[in-house]
Legacy VTK file of the C-alpha trace (Angstrom):
# vtk DataFile Version 3.0
C-alpha trace
ASCII
DATASET POLYDATA
POINTS 297 float
-70.990 29.373 109.772
-68.249 26.726 109.638
-70.565 23.748 109.653
-67.881 21.082 109.145
-65.960 22.256 112.203
-69.129 22.238 114.300
-70.134 18.819 112.945
-66.740 17.437 113.961
-67.166 18.846 117.448
-70.674 17.438 117.766
-69.663 13.948 116.580
-66.709 14.013 118.991
-69.039 14.979 121.868
-71.256 11.979 121.212
-68.386 9.548 120.513
-66.363 10.611 123.568
-69.457 10.993 125.791
-68.522 14.396 127.221
-67.530 17.892 126.193
-64.248 17.591 128.098
-63.219 14.377 126.341
-64.251 15.780 122.975
-62.188 18.900 123.587
-59.142 16.796 124.490
-59.608 14.642 121.377
-59.934 17.676 119.096
-57.162 19.604 120.855
-59.591 22.413 121.617
-60.694 24.068 124.830
-63.898 22.761 126.478
-65.425 26.223 126.087
-64.796 26.146 122.313
-66.492 22.749 121.969
-69.402 23.924 124.120
-69.746 26.996 121.935
-69.849 24.865 118.787
-72.658 22.788 120.259
-74.610 25.870 121.297
-74.293 27.398 117.818
-75.649 24.224 116.217
-78.590 24.040 118.600
-79.407 27.708 118.030
-79.049 27.362 114.252
-81.336 24.327 114.009
-83.669 25.513 116.783
-83.587 22.310 118.838
-81.737 20.709 121.740
-79.283 18.111 120.535
-78.098 16.986 123.977
-79.182 17.471 127.551
-76.275 18.456 129.782
-75.853 17.796 133.486
-72.902 18.019 135.843
-71.434 14.610 135.004
-72.528 13.565 131.549
-74.706 14.319 128.554
-77.815 12.660 127.186
-78.529 12.727 123.475
-82.032 13.761 122.423
-83.993 11.998 119.711
-83.258 14.792 117.270
-79.625 14.714 118.400
-79.295 10.996 117.562
-80.660 11.472 114.062
-78.466 14.521 113.540
-75.384 12.610 114.814
-75.786 9.906 112.163
-76.180 12.486 109.427
-73.083 14.383 110.598
-71.131 11.137 110.752
-72.151 10.345 107.185
-71.087 13.788 105.963
-67.669 13.539 107.634
-67.116 10.010 106.313
-67.911 11.131 102.765
-65.539 14.075 103.157
-62.745 11.803 104.372
-63.255 9.488 101.396
-63.135 12.416 98.986
-59.958 13.777 100.574
-58.274 10.355 100.487
-57.559 10.944 96.796
-54.971 13.521 97.884
-53.431 11.634 100.788
-49.771 10.612 100.579
-50.683 6.931 100.575
-53.107 7.057 97.676
-52.432 10.103 95.524
-50.034 8.134 93.337
-52.242 5.111 92.960
-55.935 6.015 92.923
-56.196 6.689 89.200
-56.690 5.278 85.713
-54.162 5.762 82.914
-55.318 5.448 79.306
-52.628 4.035 77.041
-52.467 3.183 73.360
-49.957 0.984 71.566
-49.753 -0.786 68.207
-50.536 -4.456 67.965
-46.912 -5.429 67.513
-46.013 -4.043 70.955
-48.486 -6.334 72.719
-45.738 -8.943 72.526
-42.344 -8.140 73.963
-40.770 -5.500 76.150
-43.614 -3.011 76.445
-46.192 -5.525 77.623
-43.680 -7.029 80.074
-43.054 -3.536 81.426
-46.779 -2.845 81.818
-47.192 -6.129 83.692
-44.406 -5.171 86.102
-45.944 -1.742 86.626
-49.381 -3.112 87.516
-47.817 -5.544 89.980
-45.861 -2.788 91.697
-48.794 -0.338 91.679
-51.928 -2.507 91.744
-54.275 0.414 92.403
-53.327 2.143 89.162
-55.631 0.746 86.534
-54.587 0.747 82.888
-57.068 1.285 80.080
-55.102 -0.133 77.124
-56.170 0.591 73.553
-54.516 -1.540 70.861
-54.501 0.326 67.573
-52.144 0.582 64.622
-53.516 4.073 63.949
-51.947 7.146 65.515
-54.857 8.150 67.724
-55.230 11.789 68.737
-54.198 12.082 72.376
-56.568 14.938 73.163
-59.637 13.773 71.255
-59.312 10.200 72.532
-58.399 11.298 76.088
-55.160 9.298 75.981
-52.470 9.801 78.606
-49.591 7.950 76.936
-48.966 6.423 73.520
-46.232 4.015 72.479
-45.278 4.422 68.845
-42.551 3.506 66.421
-40.921 5.699 63.811
-40.468 9.417 63.282
-42.755 11.748 65.233
-43.842 14.877 63.375
-46.535 16.132 65.772
-45.319 19.319 67.432
-48.015 19.033 70.108
-46.439 16.005 71.800
-43.348 15.237 73.808
-41.504 12.003 73.235
-39.115 9.823 75.186
-37.100 7.277 73.227
-37.418 3.820 74.769
-35.530 1.408 72.521
-34.411 0.717 68.964
-35.539 -2.356 67.058
-33.848 -3.931 64.058
-35.654 -5.483 61.128
-34.637 -9.026 60.187
-35.634 -11.556 57.566
-36.695 -14.981 58.818
-37.753 -18.301 57.318
-39.790 -21.022 59.037
-38.014 -24.137 60.310
-39.669 -26.136 57.522
-37.574 -24.224 54.954
-34.121 -25.622 54.196
-31.243 -23.642 55.682
-28.305 -24.879 53.662
-29.065 -23.424 50.274
-26.673 -21.993 47.746
-26.837 -18.163 47.549
-28.744 -18.287 44.249
-31.312 -20.685 45.698
-31.592 -18.575 48.833
-32.325 -15.536 46.724
-34.899 -17.482 44.708
-36.616 -18.569 47.934
-36.917 -14.942 49.029
-38.234 -13.923 45.614
-40.824 -16.673 45.468
-42.085 -16.732 49.050
-41.573 -13.312 50.671
-44.627 -12.156 52.616
-45.006 -8.398 53.133
-46.396 -7.133 56.470
-48.470 -3.985 56.740
-45.902 -2.113 58.852
-43.179 -2.113 56.162
-42.451 1.094 54.268
-42.908 -0.063 50.691
-40.593 2.439 49.016
-37.706 1.488 51.297
-38.446 -2.218 50.847
-38.517 -1.799 47.068
-35.071 -0.180 47.183
-33.672 -3.025 49.247
-35.077 -5.733 46.974
-33.603 -4.010 43.962
-30.262 -3.836 45.769
-30.171 -7.610 46.249
-31.324 -8.267 42.705
-35.065 -8.922 43.149
-37.018 -7.099 40.442
-40.403 -8.639 41.148
-43.100 -5.933 41.562
-44.393 -5.575 45.112
-47.981 -6.133 44.050
-47.028 -9.711 43.167
-46.058 -10.542 46.755
-48.550 -11.787 49.329
-49.379 -9.125 51.953
-50.929 -9.536 55.396
-52.208 -6.604 57.443
-52.337 -8.199 60.907
-49.095 -8.673 62.869
-50.024 -11.923 64.585
-51.632 -13.402 61.485
-48.475 -12.489 59.611
-46.270 -14.276 62.123
-48.526 -17.327 62.126
-48.423 -17.449 58.336
-44.620 -17.590 58.399
-44.613 -20.202 61.170
-47.062 -22.286 59.165
-44.639 -22.328 56.243
-46.415 -19.905 53.914
-43.220 -17.993 53.255
-40.354 -15.918 54.636
-41.136 -12.825 56.658
-39.840 -9.426 57.683
-39.900 -8.944 61.446
-38.847 -6.489 64.089
-36.321 -8.418 66.202
-38.256 -8.289 69.479
-41.440 -9.580 67.844
-39.822 -12.802 66.643
-37.287 -13.212 69.476
-38.975 -16.168 71.202
-39.473 -18.066 67.956
-35.805 -17.567 67.029
-34.745 -18.952 70.409
-37.112 -21.891 70.014
-35.734 -22.415 66.474
-39.190 -22.431 64.939
-37.759 -19.809 62.572
-34.213 -18.981 61.485
-32.664 -15.722 60.323
-31.733 -15.376 56.669
-28.345 -13.712 56.218
-27.463 -14.869 52.684
-26.932 -13.870 49.940
-26.936 -10.471 51.679
-27.454 -9.675 55.336
-30.969 -8.281 55.429
-30.997 -4.867 57.077
-34.190 -3.216 55.962
-34.160 -0.497 58.617
-34.001 0.233 62.324
-37.013 1.654 64.090
-37.055 3.775 67.251
-39.948 3.247 69.643
-41.046 6.185 71.777
-43.424 6.983 74.596
-45.351 10.165 73.838
-47.669 12.440 75.770
-49.206 15.848 75.156
-46.736 18.590 75.980
-49.330 21.254 76.846
-50.928 19.274 79.676
-49.306 19.168 83.102
-48.810 15.589 84.214
-50.536 14.485 87.404
-48.586 12.663 90.086
-49.663 9.232 88.864
-48.646 10.171 85.315
-45.206 11.231 86.501
-44.932 7.952 88.392
-45.758 5.966 85.261
-43.419 7.997 83.069
-40.528 7.531 85.504
-41.201 3.792 85.771
-41.197 3.351 81.982
-38.012 5.358 81.473
-36.167 3.525 84.243
-37.324 0.138 82.946
-35.972 0.721 79.463
-32.779 2.362 80.731
-32.103 -0.772 82.790
-33.025 -2.986 79.861
-30.652 -1.252 77.463
-27.803 -0.866 79.939
LINES 1 298
297 0 1 2 3 4 5 6 7 8 9 10 11 12 13 14 15 16 17 18 19 20 21 22 23 24 25 26 27 28 29 30 31 32 33 34 35 36 37 38 39 40 41 42 43 44 45 46 47 48 49 50 51 52 53 54 55 56 57 58 59 60 61 62 63 64 65 66 67 68 69 70 71 72 73 74 75 76 77 78 79 80 81 82 83 84 85 86 87 88 89 90 91 92 93 94 95 96 97 98 99 100 101 102 103 104 105 106 107 108 109 110 111 112 113 114 115 116 117 118 119 120 121 122 123 124 125 126 127 128 129 130 131 132 133 134 135 136 137 138 139 140 141 142 143 144 145 146 147 148 149 150 151 152 153 154 155 156 157 158 159 160 161 162 163 164 165 166 167 168 169 170 171 172 173 174 175 176 177 178 179 180 181 182 183 184 185 186 187 188 189 190 191 192 193 194 195 196 197 198 199 200 201 202 203 204 205 206 207 208 209 210 211 212 213 214 215 216 217 218 219 220 221 222 223 224 225 226 227 228 229 230 231 232 233 234 235 236 237 238 239 240 241 242 243 244 245 246 247 248 249 250 251 252 253 254 255 256 257 258 259 260 261 262 263 264 265 266 267 268 269 270 271 272 273 274 275 276 277 278 279 280 281 282 283 284 285 286 287 288 289 290 291 292 293 294 295 296
């Protein structure tokens, strides 16, 4: 028994006040609609409507049954709306993880633009400097910097960041090279995201032999930036993370006695390669890729 079809016919009969009008509304023949009604009455063992030559009268049982059928059809329509063309791309939640340093700059600006363009897609954003497991943590997309060794993920390169050395505005700019080098030696702060072996090689290259364990280290990106801005020392930054402060001249870039080029770092968007992306995931992926392509070009 195709109950949903018969429910639709019965609701149409009551709403349109006749079998003929219901048949026209449903694009069925009057005999088909009449048959649907008869099957329901036989199945439930009660009269749902009383027919006469001109109209129909709903019985008490028929009224109660009508409201229940209406409720069932409404719930079905709501369930099916997830797959409609208007909502299939937007009625979802995407779980995203990114390191703390990316909460300032291009990625967060991109996420803000995405939520404005697709307000019904909700983002569950996890800020973590750890490489969370996409499957175990039920993560749809991760934004990460550096080399990716996990063979279970796909990656899309978004942008490349450069590492620069900056001093706070309170530090004197016009120093002789030897004094500049001494300032770096005495006041360099080391952030947690720096590869220590590579940093050690660079410091040796520019003549700084001070052991790394004698430098001050800070393991929080924003605390690190605030420490430099407060005048605690000079700092190593990814260019996008200190961009606003450079423009505001609250910090300045150190280029003497050697131009500091610690390393470049590629940032990628990753997702699990063995899981087929849903429509909303494809929409997000395309938006991110297009945003960074436009940004770079």
